[in-house]
N, C-alpha and C positions, 0 to 999 in steps of 0.2 A: 268567258266565265259569266254566267247569269247572275244578276243581283239577287240577294236573298237576305232573310232576316233570321235572327235567333233571339229568343226571349229566355230570361232566367234571372237569377239573383246575381247582379253584377258586383264583383269585388273590386272596388275602385281604390287603387293604390295611392292615388294622389289626394283624394278627399278622405281617405282612410275610413270608408264606410261601405256598407253593403245595402243595395236597394234593388227593387224589381226594375228591370229595364228591357227595352227592345233595342237591339243593335242591328243596324242596316249595313250590309257589306256590298260594295260595288267596285268592280275592277281591282279586286284584291286588297282594297283598303276599307277602313271604317268610314262609312259615309255619314252616319248619324248615331247618336246615343240618346234614347228617349226614356225618361223615367216614367214608370207605370205605377198604378196602384196595386197591382197584383201580377205575378208571373209564375211560371212553373218552378218547382222546387229542385232546380239544378243550378250550379254555381259556375259563373263565367269569369275567368281571370286570365292575365297574361301567361304565356307559356314559360317554362323553366329554362334557365340558361346555365350551363356548366361554365364557370368563370375561369377554369384552367384545366385543360386536358390534353394529353397526347393521344390522338386518335389511334395511333399505331399500337398502343397498349391493348386495345380491344381485339387485336389480330384481324381486324376488318378494315377494308378500304373505306373511305368516307361514305360512299353511297350505301354500303351495307351497314355501317354504323348507324346511319340515319334511319334505316328500316327498323332497327331495334329501339332506338332512343325515342322516337315519336310516340311509341306505345305508352311510354311513361310520362308524357307531357313535355318532354324536352323539345324546344323548337330551334335552339341555337347553341353553339359552343364557341368559346374562346380557345382556339386550338394552336398548340405549339408543335410545328412539324420538325422539331429538334431531332427526333429519333431517326427518321428517314434521311434527314440532312447529314447526319453523321455517317451514314452509309453511302449515300448517293449524291450529296451536295445539292447544288442549285436544281439539278434535274429532279431530285427527290421532292423538294419543296413544290416545284411546278407540277409534279405528278399529283400531289395531294390537292392542289388548287384546281387542276383540270378535272379530276374525278369528282370533286365536290360540286362542280357546276352542273353535274348531270342529275341533281336532285334538288327539290325546292327547299330542303333543310338548309339552315343558315350557318355555315362554317366561317369563322373569322380567324384567319391565320396570322401568326406573328412572324417576324424575322428572327430566326434562331441567333442568339447572341454569343453562344459558346460552342462552336464547332471547330475543333474538338473542345470538350469541356476543359481539359487540361492538356499540358504538354507531356504528361506522364503516362500516356497510353497511345495506341495506334488507332486512328480513325480512318474512314474511307474517303474523307474529304476535309477541306478547310474552308471556312467562310470568314475572310478577313474583313476589316472595316470597310473596304471598298465594296465588297460583295454585299455586306449588310446594308450599306447606304443605298445601293442599287435596289435591293428588295424593298426598303422603306419608302422609296419613291413610287412604288406600285400601288395602285388603288386596291389591289387584292391583299395587301398587307396592312394590318390595323394597329400593330404595336410592336415594340421590341420585346421578344420573349425573355423568359427568366434569366436574369444576369447571375449565373451560378458562380462566376469567378469573383466572389466577394473580396478575396485578397487583392485582386487586381483593382477593384474599386477603391478599397481602403488605402492602397499604396500608389494610387493614381497611375496605373499602367496606361501609357498613351493609346494603345490599341483599344483597350476597354473603354476609355473615356471618349474616344472617337466614335465608337458605336452608340454610346449614350447620347452624345451630342447630335449625331445624325437623326436619332429619334426625336429629340427636342426640336430640331430644325424642321422636321416633317410634321410637327404638331401631333405626335403619336406617343402614348404613354409607354413607360418602361416598367416591365414586371421584374419583381425581385425573387431571390432564392438565397436565403442567408440563414441557414439553420444555426440556432444557438446564439446569434448575435444579440447582445444586451447593451443597455446603457449607452456610453459614448460611442462604441463601435457601431451600434444600430443607428445612432444619430448621424454618424459620418456616412454610413451607407445610404441612408435616406436623403441626406443632403446632396448627394450626387444626382438627385432627381428621380429616384426609384420610388415607385408609388404603391407597390403591393408586396405581400409575402405570403406564400402558402406552405412554408416549411416550419412554422412554429410548432413545437411539441410540448410547451408548457404555457399556462395562462400568463405567467409572469413575463415570459418572453414576448408574447403577443401584446401585452399592455405596454411594454417598453416601446414597441414599434408603433403602436397606436399613438403614444405620446409624442412621437417625432413625426406624425403626420401620415403614416402608412395605413393602408387598408389591409385587413387580414382576410385571406381566403381560408375558410375552414375546410380542410381536406378530409374526405372519407372515401378512400379508394379501395382497391382489392387487397393491397398489402399495407399501405400507409394509412392509418386510421387515427386521426387527431380530434375527432368530434368530441369525445368524452372529456378531453383535456381543455377544450376551447369553447364549448357551447355557452358558457356564461357570458361571452362577449355579446350574445343576443340580448342580454339584459343590460350589460354595462355600456356597450357602445354599438347599438343596433345599426347606426348609420355608417359604421366602418367595416361592415361584414359582408362577405359574399360566400357562396358555397361552391365547392369544386370537388372533382373526383381525382384529378391528376392522372391516374392510371386505373383503367377499368377492364378487367378480363372479360372475355365473351360470356362465360357461364353466368356471371353476375349481371352483365348488361341486359341479358334477355329477361332478367327477373325484376330489376329495379335500377334507378339512376338517381337524379337529384330529388325525385319524388320521395324516396325513402328518407332522406335527410329532413325534408319538410314534415313528413309524418312524425318522425322521431322528435323533432323540435316542438311540434304542437302537443305531442303526448307529454312532454316535459313541462307544459304549461306556458311556453313563451307566447307572446302576443302574435296573433295571426298576421298583422300587417308588418311587424318586424321580421318575421320569418319569410314572408313573401317579398319583402324588400331585398333580403339576401339572395333569394332564389330567382327573382324575376327582374326587379327594378335596378338594383345597384350595378350589376354588370353592364346593362344597357347604357346607363348614364356614365359610368366610369370610362368605358371604352368608346362611347359615342356610336353605338351600334344602330343600324337601321332595322331594329326589331320593334314590333308594335307593342304598345302598352295600353291598348284599348281607349285611345283618345281619337277624336275625329281627325281624319287624314292620316292616321298611323297605318302601317301595313297591318292587315287582318291576321295577326299571329296571336292565337289564344287557345285556351283549353277549357273544357267543360268537365267539372268533377261532380260527384254525387252529393257530397255535403262537406262541411268544414271540419269534420272530425275524422272520418275514414279517408277522405281525399282521394278516392279512386277515380282515375282518369277515364272518362267516358268517350271523349272525342278530342282530337288535336287538329288545329287548323294552322296552316302556314300560308301567308299571302292569300287568304280566303279559300284555300283548297283544303278539304278534309283529308288528312294524311294518316289518321288512325281512328278506329271506331271499336269500342268495346273490346280492347285488348288485341286487336288485329291491326297490323300495319297495312296501309293501302299504297305504300310506295313500291314501285316495281324494282326487281333485282336488275342491276346493271352489270353486264359482262365486261370485264376489264382485262388488260394485258399486264404482264409483270415487268418490273425492272429490278436489277440486282447488282451487287458488287461482291463477288465471292471467289477467292482463289485458293483457300486452304486445301491441302491434300491430306489423305488419311495418315493417322498417327499410329505409332507402335506402342505396345504396353510399356516398354522400357522408357518411353518419353516422359512418363508420369512418376518415375522413381525419384525419391528424395534421399540422397546419401547423407548419413549423419557424420558430422565432423569428429564426434567423440562417442564413447560408449554410453554416456549419460549427458542429457542436456535439457534445458528448458526451451520451449518453443512459444512463439507468439501465436495466439489462436484468436480468430475473429469470433466474437460472440454475437450471433444474430438474435434480434429481438422481435418477437411476434408483433406485427402491426406497426413497426417502426422502420424507418430507413437508416437511422443511426445504429451504430454497433458499438460494442465495447472491445477493448483489448485485454485478453487474458494471457498470463504467462504460466504455462503448465508443463509438467514433466512429459517428455516425449516418449512414445512407445517405439522402441527400436528393435527391429527384427533383421537379422543377417546384415547388419550395418546400414540399414535404411530406416528412416522415420516413416511409420505407417499409420493408418487409421486405427482408432481405438473405440469400437462401438460400445464397450462397457462404460466409457466416460463420455460417449457421444462426441468424440473428436474425429471428424471426417476430413478426407482430403478434398480440397477445392482447387480447381484449375481454370485458368483463362487461356484460350488459344487464339492467336492472331488469325482472323479470317481473311485478311487482305493480302497476306503473303503465303506462298506455297508451302514453305518448309520451316516456318518459325518454330522455335523451341517453346513448348508450353510453360507458362508460369504456374507454380504449384505452391499452395499454402494449406492451412488447416482452419477448420471452422467448427463451431459448436452450436447445438440446438436444432439441427436439421433432423436428427433422430432416425436416420436410415439404419436399418438392421442388415440390409443386404443391397447389392446392386448400386445403381447410379442414375442420376437424371442430368440432362444437358439441354442447353437452349442457345439459340443465336440472338435472343433478346437479352442483352447484357448492357444495361445503361452505363455510360452513354454512347460508347463507341460500337457497341453491339458485336464485339468479338464473341467467340463461343465460350460459354461459362458452364461448368459442370461440377457436381459434388457427388462423391461416391465412397463406398466402403472398401473396395479393392481396385487395384490398378486395371485389371482386365475388364471389369464392368465399366469403369470410368472411360477407358479407351473405346469400348463398344458404343457407349452412349454418345461420345464425341464424334466417332466416325459415322454414326447414323445420321447426324445432322449435316455432316460434311457431304455425305452421299447425295442428299437432296438439296444441297446448297442453301440450307437454312431451314430451321424448324425447331421443334422441341421433341425430346426423346426420353424414353424410360428403358433402362437395361436391368431387367430382373437378374440377369447373369450375363456373362460374356457372349452367350449364344441366344438369349431370349430378349429381343429388343423390339420396342414399338416406337414409331415416329409419326409425328404430325407435321407435314411440310408447311412452310410459310413462304410461298413463292415470291412475294413482293418484298424484296430487300432482306429476306430472312426475318421479317417482322410481321407481315400480314398475309392472310390467305385470300385467294380469289373467290372463295365460297360466300354464301349468304350467311346471315347472322345465325339462323337456326342450325345449319349444317356445321358451321365452325364451333358453335356452342356445344353441340353434341360431341364433336370430335375432341374438343378440349376437355369436356367433362369426363370423357372416357380415359384420356391419358392422364388427367389429374387423379382419377381413381386409381390407376395403375401405379402412379407415383406414391400415393398414400398406402398402397399395399406393401410397399417396401419398408414401412414403419414410421414415416414422418407424421407428426401430429400438426404440422403447420396448416393454417387455413388455406393459404395460397402459396404452396412451395415454389412454383415456377416464378411467380411474381417476386417473392422474397429473394430467390436466387438471383434474379436479374439485377437487383440493387446491390449485390455484394461486389460489383465492379464499379459502383458509383463513387468515384474518388472524392467528389466535392462534398460528400456527407461523411463526417467523422464517425468512428475514430479510426478503424482499421478496415481497409478494403484491398482488393486484388485487381491489378491490371494485367494486361498481357506482358508487361515489362517487369512486373514484380509486386511484392507486398508493399502497400502504401499506407503511411501514417497521415490520416486526414487532418489531425490536429497540428502537426508540424509541417504539413504539406511537403513531405519528402519520402523517399523510399526507405524501407527498413528491412532487416533480415528476418528470416523465419526463425532461426536460432537466436536466442537472447545472448 
């Protein structure tokens, strides 16, 4: 790589000032920074870092994710391979690492701490303390990923504590995941050596965690959106904040990433350097990442934007290589092979029937909340037809099912959910956090069965059944989570199937993403696993009928 120079207005995050400068780059590093009296009216700053994301949620393998992300000025991600680990175990983690090394984009993977997330569901693999310790010894692993088993932390489960201790011995930080913890319980959780949390959904909760020393990752993803609740942290505690997406679907990734949160924060009037600290500086310092911050001898990782109000990304550089220019990615597409773990066989319509125990009853209904991972528990009168509890579109109470993908003939678990708004048909997905069994919601059993069988036929994907005979499917060849296509192709395919889902009547912004979290047992209050309806507050199974 030939040495070169760039001139412009340097946004210096350490001196917290902007000044005309000439930056010399040699061998992929910043060779010198020279202050000038005048320079072109373009702004040079460190690239953005997503402080917590599951790459799998983009439905893209890492190399294809990188193609899309660099256009928005992202140069690195703190990536938790938890999703593929739940499906394929250590092989899945290594798959992500190996693929990521085929692009200059900087992926920093963690050791998944909770595979499976709980013992109340069926996963494709288990990573015990010994496996996690082995991962943490690798130079390819940078931290212990989100410790979702917060009850295990609070009640000092030996296996949980062993994983945390392994991270401490390796000198690597521990990420948190503790929705709703306040006061003394938040303090006890942090005291275990857990340093971050991205699950806060109120400012009060975030402030409690800041008080006990935790850093807060403000999440703005495709389904979970906490920015509006938490953005005041940029004023109150700017030194304790990072930005993350957590989960980003492909249709949104091709449009924006961390840059959108930066623009939004500046539009609200927050100080430029506080915003850029969260977007660029804080993740690099917290996780000790080898990502450049425009200092001499740093890797030449930086972006050029048009101005400090619009913040449109003109160019992105990683290790001195230009990887995007004027909205076009310069990274090549990498052809990859698939890995998977899928044994489920086709189901029959009768498998989804829910017999009623009496002629009248109350049922527990999951209330999905737009933009949130948390749910509420409702207790509502059941609609009973011919001795069976069925969906009731008039009250927006629909049937929800989770089907074990790792066994051939497991019986589907069935419950009921509100706020999906389907008027006909069903949608299904093999992206079902965290164990990624098949999850589906539908108006009638025939459509529900058709949607489920469509993803079974391609051993993973997302589907829309407008009826029992009119079915569309988008295959996800890699572990039933990711496609082998490039970002543009996958985005178009996802946009089309998302459109078809919304034609069934749902008003949800991201119905498939929201659906995927209805199996996330570690987020209260009511969720569904392949083993049954689960009370996340009491951390135990509960019945559909009250």
